Phi, psi and omega in degrees: 000314181293319178303314181297319180294318178296319178298315178297316179298314177295324179291320178292323177298319179297318178295314180299316182294331183267351180287146178263140176285157186297342183256003183286155174290158181298162188296339184263039185304326181273355179281126180294147177265342177286136180304145184307321183287354181243354192292320181296314178301320179294314181299335183280347183276129180250150175291119182283353184263145177282148180277061177274158175308319181296316179294320181293323177295319178298316178299321179298314180299319176292319178301316182277343185237256186315317185275349180045036176300321186297337179303322179254320183275353179078155178300327180270002177074012185274000172090020174211099179301160185294339181269000181259126179276130176305134178089353181272348178264146175249143183086195183296141175284160174305146182305136176269106184283353177271357181287108184295329176299312180297315181303319183284330186279333187256132175277163176300319178300322176294317178295320178298315178303319179293321175296328179282317191246351185086177183246108182307141180070016177226179176269004179289119182266170175282145181241344178256128359265002187297322183248319183238147169282169179298319179296320179293323180296322176293325177295315177301316178302322176297320177295318179299319176300331181291339177291336181266000180268148180295000000 
């Protein structure tokens, strides 16, 4: 009886530990979205704008407004906008910008590439030049990076 209870408890613990919370980034958080043949070029691209409070504030205004990033990524950047019901999406969830593993793994150039081309195998569309100018995209990127800072 005790063995059966311990086995059940261990099974439940394994299930709980492997579950993703509804606002977590998808399990492949460290997998690059830039095609392999373009990744080195993307990684070489650096943000030309300084990470000043003014630039980050401009990025925040774009994130919450014109670029409508918050619709999917949420006001808090955790990857689940307020209008999205947990469990209602199929496939990868919108990126959780507060995930420090993702912040460390992705270069600014890779994120910029995604803003230009969209993110393959996800619902992330391209935003440059249809929605954002290149300068605005860099400002949004500065704000996205602010989610990963303490």
